N, C-alpha and C positions, 0 to 999 in steps of 0.2 A: 603500557598501552599506546604510548606516543611514538613507537617505532613502526606503526602501521601506515603505509602509504595512503595519502589522502589529499584530495583537492578541496579547498575550502571555498565554496561559493553559495551555500545555503544561507538564508537569513536566520541565524540562530543566536540565542535561544528563542524558540517560539513561545508565545504567551500561554499562560494558564489562566483561564477566566472562570468566574463563578457563573452559574446559570440559575439565578434565584427564581425567576418567573416560571421556568420549566419545572424546577423542583416543586414549586407550589402547585402548579397545574397537575402534576402527577401524584402529589401527596405522598412523596417518598422521601428517601434520604437526600442529603446534600449532593448536588450534581455539579461537576466541573467539566471543563473541556480543555484539552491541549491542542493548540491551533496549528497543527502541521499542514493545514490548508494554506498557511502563510509562510512557507519555506522559501518563497521568492522566485524560483525558476519556473517560468512559463505558467503562471498562475499557481505555482506551488503544489504541494502534495508530498506524501510520504516517500515517493521514489527519489526525490531530490537528495535525501539523506543517504540512500543507498548509492546513488550515482557519484557522490563524492569519493567513494572507495572504488567503485567499478571503473570510473574514468581514470582514476590514478593507476589502477592495475593495467588497464588497456594501454595507457601511455608508457608505462614501465616496460611493457612487452613490445613496444614499437608499433602498435596498431595505429592506423589512421582512418579506419572505417568501423563504426559501431553497427552491429547486426543484431536485431532482436525481433520479437514477435508479440502478438496479442490480439485482442478483438479490435474491430474497426474503431471503437471509441475508447481504446486503451489509454489510460492515464500514464502508465509506464512508458508507452511508446512516445507520447507527446513530450514528456520530460526528457527522455533519451534523445529525441531529435533536437531539443533545445540545448542540451548539454553538448551534443556534437557540434552544433553551430557555434556555441560559445568558445569551444576549443579548436575550431578550425578543422574539424573532422567531418568525413562523410557519414551518412546514416542510411541504412537500408532497413525498412520495416516490413515484416511479413504479417499481414493482417487477415484474420479469419472472418470472412463475410464477403458479400457482393459489393462491388464498387457502386456507391450511391450516385444518383443522377446529379446531386449537388453536394459539395463538400460542406460540412457543418461540424460544430462541436470540436472534439479533439482532432478529428481527421483534417479539418481546415487548418488547424494550427500545425499539424505535422508538415503540411505542404508549405506553410509560411516559413518554417525552419529549414526548408530545402531537402527534406527527406525523400528518398526514393521509396515508393510503396509497391509491394507485391501483394495482390489480393488472392486469397485462397478460398474458393467457394465452400469447400467442405472442411469443417474444423478438424476432422480426423486426419486430414492431409497436412495440417499445419506443421507438425514436427518434421515430416519428411521434406517439405518445401523449405522450411527454415534451414535445415542442415544443407540442403542442396544449394540454397542461396549463399550460405557461408562458404561452401566449397568452391562455388563459381567465383566468388569475390577473391578467395585465396589464390586460385589458379590464374586470375587476371592481374595479380600483383597488387591488389588493393589493401593488403595487410589488414584483414578484418579481425575484430574481437567479437566473439559470440557471447551475447548476454542472454541469460535464461529469462523466461517469462517472469514478469514482475521484478526483475533484478534479484530474484531469490536464489542466490548462491551463498556459500560461506562468506565470500567477500562482501556481497551486498548486505547480508545480515548485520555486518559490523555497524551500519548506520544506526541501528536501533539499540545496539549495545551502548553506544555513546549517547543515544537519546535518553536512555534510562539514567545514565550518569548525569545528564543535563537536568532531568526532572528532579533528581535527588538534590542537586546543587541549588535548585530553585526553592528548596525547603518545602516542597509539596509532597506529602506522603499519604496518598489516598488509601483507603482500605481495599479498593478495587480499581483496576484498570480494565476498561471494556473497549473493544475495537473490532473492526472487520478483518477477517483472515481468509486468505485464499491460496496464494502460491507459497505462503509460509515464511517469507523472509523477515517481514516485520515482526511476526510472532516469535520466530527463533531468536531474533536479536533482543527482544524484550525479555524472553525467558533467560537467555544467557546473561543479559544485563542485570536481571534480578539476582542471579547467583553472584556475580562479580561485585555488585554494589550494595548487596544486602538489603534489597527492597523487601519490606516485611509483609506487604499486602498480597493480593491475589490478582493474577492476570488472566482474563477471560476473553478468548477470541470467539466472536460470533461468525460462524462459517458463511461465506458468500455462495459457495458452490461445491465444497468438498465434504465427504463424510468424516465424522469425528475420528474414527479409527485411523484413517489415512493421515489426518492432521497430526494426531498424537505421534505417530510413527515418523512422519516426514519432518515435523518441526523439531522433535527431539534429536533426530539425526543431524539436521542442518545446524542446530545450536551447538552440538558436540563438535562438528567439523569446524565451525566458526571459532570455537575456543582455541583451536590450534594456532590461529593467527597471532595469539598472544604468548605463545611458547608452550605451556603445558596443556595437555588435553584434559578437558573437563567432561565427564560423562553426564549427559542430561537424560534422565529416564523418561519413558513415555508418560508415566503418572505425574510428572511435573508439568505437563502441558494440559491446560484446561481449555476445552473447546466445546462449543454447542452448535450442533447441526440441525436444530429444530426449525430454523427459519429459512432454509435454502431449498425447500422441496419444490418450489415453483420453477427453479432452474436459473442459470446465470443470466443476468440482465433482464429478467422478467419482472416488471413492476406490478405489484399487487396492491390491494387496499392498505396493507400494513406499511409498505414503503411510502405510499402517498400520504398516509396519516403522519408518518415520521417527518417527512419533508415539510408538511404544512405546520406541524406543531413546533418544530424548531424555528421555522421562519417567523411565525406569528408571535411566539413568546419571547424570542431572543434576537430576532433579526439575523439568524445564523442559517446559512445555506448548506444543505447536504447534496450529495450527488445521487442519481437514481439507482446506481448499481451497488456501490460499496457502503458508503456511510449511511445511506437511507436504510439498507437492510440491517446493518449493525445497530443503528438507532432503533429500528423497529423491534429488534430482539431485546435491546435494553429497556424499552418502554414496556414490553410484555413482561419481562422479568420483574420490573418495578411494581407492576400491577399485581403480580403474583406474590409479592413480598419475599422475593428471593434474597434480597439484601437486608441487612439489619437496619432497624429504624435509625440508629445513630451512625451508620456507616457513611463514609464519603466515597462517591463513585466518580472516577474520572473517565470521561469519554474521549478517547484519543482520535481526533478528527484527522483522517488521512487524505483529505482533499478530494479532487475529482469533479469540481463544480462545472467545468466546461461541458461535461456530458449533458447538463441540463439544457443546453442549447442544441442538442442533437435532434434532428427531425423525428427520429424514431420514438423519442420520449415525449415530445411536445404535447400531443393530445392526451396521452396517458396520465399526465401530471395535473391536468386541469379538471 
């Protein structure tokens, strides 16, 4: 596994912490958290692990401009912009949504890091504009590297293959790992890492916005493709991917009472902040499953915190969270 190109800039290993007050509050099994909100780059988050491999690939290909896309408050875009700044590269972000009157949250940080931002009013147009932006940069001699949404490519997924190795080396073997899943890169890396490092527990992705059948198909395919980076192809079957789409019906980025409760509960019991889009929705799913006795009484459940807290300061969420 050591022959994979990687830039090492994340603050690793991230801590695993007990959440005893939250566990007591919910009256369920032992709850732990893996603090990937503390990976170091631009307030941290799970994308930093992926970017170690994506930036390395981009530099190997001679790229000097990183091009990617997401929502206006994209955590992936914020960390990509920071990585570009760190390595002296340009960054172009294609963001779905209207340009706000005032920059805040992740968008403010994107501009601090010097990113060029292209706003796309209709999300349905984002893919076309992203490709067009990449093509224009290439024609202009800017040597761009096109990064998929969420950094979720076979290369990006490697970040969480190594993250699983890290967890095992920390001597923490929970019965369950629960986290938010959307573009699938984190999910794919964990599933492949489970196979490579013989993790004996179960990995459950709480969907942020995608249907379960799509996640099973996409994540298994992505994990299989990622395995080829290590030499021999490993077939990951759809049935090996556990996903729950029961908590995303409100739509992407829509804060409901469930997300508000999760943010408040984690903050009041453990002083731990969640973001309104990803970790709050995943935590809301975890809380509901705990209340439904989904996990065994003696199980240990690790909540993998993927970061995203700068979105708490986005104007669009301020009133909704109080």
